[in-house]
Each structure stands twice: as C-alpha cells, then as structure tokens.
N, C-alpha and C positions, 0 to 999 in steps of 0.2 A: 504494500500500500504506500509506504514511504517512498519507494522507488518510483511508483506511478506519479505521485504528487510532485516529486522532484523533476521528472521529465516534463510534466505539464507546465511547471513554473519556468523551466528553461526555455520551453517552446514559446511561452507567453513573452518572455524577455526578448527572445529573438525577434518576434513580431513587433514588439514595442520599439526596439531599436531600428527595425526596418522602417516602421512608420515615421519615426523621428528623422531618420537620415535620408529617406527617399526624396528625390527631387520632384517637385511639383511641375506639371506641364508649363511650358513657357506661356506667359500671358495670363496665368491664373494666380500670380503672386508668389511671394516667398523667395524672390531672387533666384529662380530655378537655374538660370545660366548667366554667365558673364556675357557682356555684349559681344566679345570676340568669338563666342561659341554659337551665337545665333545665326540662323539662316532665314532670310526673308525673300519671298517670291514676289516680284513686281510685274504685273501685266499692263504694259503701256498701250495706249490707243494705236499709236503709229508714229509717223514722222511727217504728218500732213502740212505742217506749218513751221515757221521760224519759232513760234511760241513753244510748240511741242518739242522741237529739238533742244531749245534752252531748258525746258522742263526736265527732259531726259538727262542732259549733261549735269544739271544741278543735283538731281537725285543720285546719280551714280557717284558724283564727287562727294556728296554728304555721307554716303555709306562707306566709301573708301576712307574718308577721314575718321569715321567712327569705328573703323575696322570690323564692320558687320558684313558678313558674306551676303551678297545680293545675287539672286537668280533673276535675270531680266529677260523679258520676252516682248517682241513687237508684234501687235495684232494686225498691223496693216489695215486698220480701220474696219475690221470685221469682228462682229460679236462672237461668232463661232470659234475664231482663233483665240480670243480671250478666254472663253469657257474651257477650251482644250488646255490652255496654259494653266488655268487655276486648278483644273483636275490633275494636271501633272504635278503641280506643287503639293496638292493633297497627298498624292501617291508617294512623293518624296519625303513627306512628313516634315515640311518646313515649319519653322516656329511661328511665322506670321505671313499673311498674304496682304498685299496692297495692290490696288488697281484703280485706273481711271476709266470708268465704263464708257464704251463706245456709244451706247444708247441707254435710256433710263430703264426700260422694261426687260423682262425675261431672265432675271438673275436668281430668283428664289430657289430653284432646284440646286444649282451649283453652290450657292451660299449655304444652303441647308447641309450640303455634303461637307463643307468646311466646318460648319458648326458641330456636326456629328463627330468630326475628327478632332474637335477641340483646338482648332486653329483660328485665332482671332483675325478678323479682317478689318482693314482700314481703307476707306474710300478717299481718293485724292482727286482734286480738281472737279470731278463730276459726281452727281448723286445717282442713286437708283430709286425707282418708284416701287417700293415694297412696303406693305402694311406692317411687316414684321421687322421692327427696328433692332431686334436682338440679333439679327444676322450679321451685323457689323458693329464695331466698337465706336467709331466716329466717322464723320465726314469732314475732311480738311479741304477747304477751297474757297473760292470767291462767291460773293452774292451776285449771281448773274442777273437777277431781276433788277437789283440796284444799278448794275452796270447799264442795262437798257434804259433805266429811268434817267440816269445821268446824261446819256446820249440824247434822249428826248428833251430834257430840260435845257440843254445847250441850244437845240434847234428852236425851242420855244422862245428863248431870249434873242436868238439871232433873227428870227422871223417876226419879231414883235413889230407891229405897225405896218407890215407888208401889205400892199394893196392887191398884188397878184397872188394867185393860189400857189402854195408851196407843195409841189408834187414829189413824193419820195419813192425811190426804188429801194427795196430792202433785199440785201443779199444774205440769205439765211445760212446758218451753219448746217452740219450734218443732220438730216431729218431724224427726229426722235431723240436727239441728244439734249441733255439738260441745258447747256448754254444757248443752243438754238431756240429752244422753247422759251426759256426765261428771258433772254435778251429781247426777244420779240414782244413778250408780255410787258416788260418794264417800259419799253419804248412806247408801245401803244397806250399804256396807262398815262404816260407823261404828255403825249401830244394831243390827247383827247380834250385837253383844256383849250385848244385853239382849233376851231372848226375849219380854219383856212389851211391847215396842214393835213395832207391826205397821203396815205400809202397807196400808190396806184398799181404797184406790182411787187410781188414778193416770191422769191424762188431760191432754192438751195444752190450754193456754190461749193458745198461740202468742205468748207474751211480751207480750200486750196486756192493758190494764186491763179492757176490755170482755170479752175472752175469759176472764180470770180470774174475773170476776163471774158470767158465764154458767155456766162449768163448776162453780164452787163452789156455786152455787144448786142445780144438778142433783145433785151428789155429796152435799151435805148432806142432801138429801131422801132419797136412797137409802142413806145411811150416817149415820143420826142418832146413832150411837154414837161418831162421830169427835170427838176432843178437841184435835187439832192439825192445822194446815194448813202444809205446807211448800211454798212457792212458789219457782220457779226464778228469779224476779226480783221487784223491788219492785212493778212495775205490776200483775202478777197478784195479788200480796198485797193491794194497795190495792183491787182489784176484789173480792177475797174479803171484805174488811172490809164492803163494801156488802152483799154477800150475807148475811153473818152478821147484820148489823144488821136487814136485811129479814126475817130469820127470827126476830127477837125475842130474839136472843142478844147477849152482850157480847164483842166481839173483844178478845183479849188476856187475857181471864179465862175465860169459858165455853169458848172455843176459842182456843188459843194459836197464834200465827202466827210462822213463821220465813221470812225472805226473803233474797235475794241481790241486791246492787248498792250500796245506800246512797246513792241519789239524794235530792235535797232532800225531795220529798214522802214518800218512805219513811222518811227520818230524822225528819221531823215526826210521822208516825204512831207511830214508835217512842218519841219523846219524850213523846207524848200517851198512851202505854200501850196503843195499839191493836195494835201489832206488838211482839213480845217480844224478838226478836233478829235482827240483820242481819249478814250476811257481806259485807264490802266487795268490790266489783269495780270498779276505777277505770276510767272512760272517758277519762281524760286521757292519751292515747297520742300526741298530736301531736308533742311535743318529742322523744320517743324515736324516732319515725318519721323525723323530720328528721335526727337523729343517725345513724341507720342509712344513710339515703340519702347523707349527707355522707361517711361512711366508704367506702361502696361507690364513690362517685364519685372518691374519692382512691385507689382501687385497694386498699383495705384489706379484710380479711376480717371478717365478723361472726359471732357464735355462731349456730348453727342454731336455737337456742331462747332467747328472751329473756323472762323471767318478770317481770311487774310486781309490786311489793311492795304488799301490802294487809293490812288488819286486820279486826277485827270490832267490833260496837257493841252495847252494852246501852242501856237507857233513859237512865241517867245520862250515859253517854259521848256519846249522841246530843245531849242537851241542851247539853253542853259544846262539841260540835263544830259545831252548827248556825249560830251567829253568823258563823263564818268559812268556811262551806262554799262551795266554788266551783261546785258542781253539785247 
C-alpha cells in the first residue's frame, strides 16, 4: 500500500512539474518564446502599387530588425492565393499569421482553421467583413472612410462658390476591397453637402497605374464635361495624368486631381502641380506590427482596432516634405 501511494505521489509530482515548466502556445501569454524563436507568416496582397511595395519593404525590414523569422508570400492580388498561403502557414504551425486581405469577404473558413490551430491572426492595412471578431486579434490600419471624407472636404472648399457644375470621375480601387468601398463612402458623404458636385462616372482601376490610365482614357471620352478626377490611390492618379495629357489637356488645371496615399511619385506630381491634393495613407506599418506581436507574445491584450495617424498634403506641403520622404 505504501509503495502504491509513493508511486502515485511521484507521478503527481511529475505532472505538476510538467504543468509548471511546459511552454504555453505563442500568443496565449506567459512569454512562451523569445522573439528570436518566433515564426510569423505574412500574406501580402501583391505589388500593385508604389504604396504596396513600400509597405512590403517596411514590414520585412521591421522583422529583420526585431530578429523575428518572417515567412512572406505575395498573393498577386488574388484571394485564393492568400487563402492557400494562410493554410500553408497553419500547416507549418507558425506562431502568428498577419495579412492584408485582398477583399473584405470570404475569410471565415480559413480564419476558423487558424483559430482551431490556436494561431493568432492580425489584420494589417485592410479589414475583413466577418461577424465573428474573435477570428483575429486586431486590425492595424488606416481609417479609409476618413480618408475619403478628407478628399471630399478639400473638393468642397475648392469648389465653394463655383457657378458651373463640378463633375467628378472616380477611379475606384480593387472591387470589394475595404479601401475601395470606404474611400468611396467617405467621399460621397462629404460632397453631398454641395449639390453642385456630382460623381458622373465611377469605375475600378484596380489600384494600378496602368488601370488608372486605361479607365481615365475611356471615362474622359464618355464624360468630356468632367473637371475633377478622384483616384483611390496615387498610382491610378498618376495613370490619369497620362490620360489627361494624351487628351491634350493640362492635369491639375483643366482637370483637377485628388488622390490617396502620398507615395514619392504622387508627392512629386503634387509638387509639380499635376495633382492638386493628396490624402496620406502611410504604408509604414512594420514597427506597429512588431509591437502588436510582442505584446501578444507576452500575454498582453491589444485594442481590437489600431488606427495609424496620417495627414494631408497641398502642393507647398509636398515640396517641403519630399526631401525627407521615406517612401
């Protein structure tokens, strides 16, 4: 009997020591791993614009500086590629998954798979349209509705007192993506205060310079009355400049241009007077993403929504900012 009790006690002691010394899964607290032991899978949208390229470089540099291993994939703007990448990260049993969704919908299944595997997910730049907010820890990115509102408010001020109609061509981002939806919504909400301003045509240029040029060429022909182009990013605005010049008109004068992003090429066009106003959307999210992962790994909670701080630029402000611009 004494022998049996002794064996039971020894077994209990082994179990207790195991429980105390065992490492908790990453992201669940307890400092399970040091940062240099972590592996993070990042599924990027693609390389459709100067903004995206700057975003990728910043994230890769931030992970290198933090000495956290980064598994990186480029989805080439296809949702199915991102889903494959996320499933691959789950199979690899990475510690965290971060991604910038190509579109808002269609993520619940794969995010539930990550949740079942106890792998925390962080959304960067773009949100998902899911009722189950437990599928991700936080969304780090811009307020796209506010960006659209800022663009519309500038146009309201610029068009104040205008006698002639202000006809706008809108170059939308990728159909179904959060920035495309929200930037259109914010802009529409702002300009409704002036019935003299009207969006006469709106079509996707897929956030690319080539797409912006192609769509602007077609819409300028079908809507010669247009006096303003509102592009959801700089690259489409830069493509529109080419289309305007090809039509024998002067960008920034004959047709005013409003864009979102503030990447170097866009800022240069603004400084040159070819773009009239830019709403900033910073791609430098790497440092904040590292901070989020560091906190989660330490067992801390993070806000469900983390908004990046951004401004706007006029021509003079662009000239002043360009010499020290990081992207």
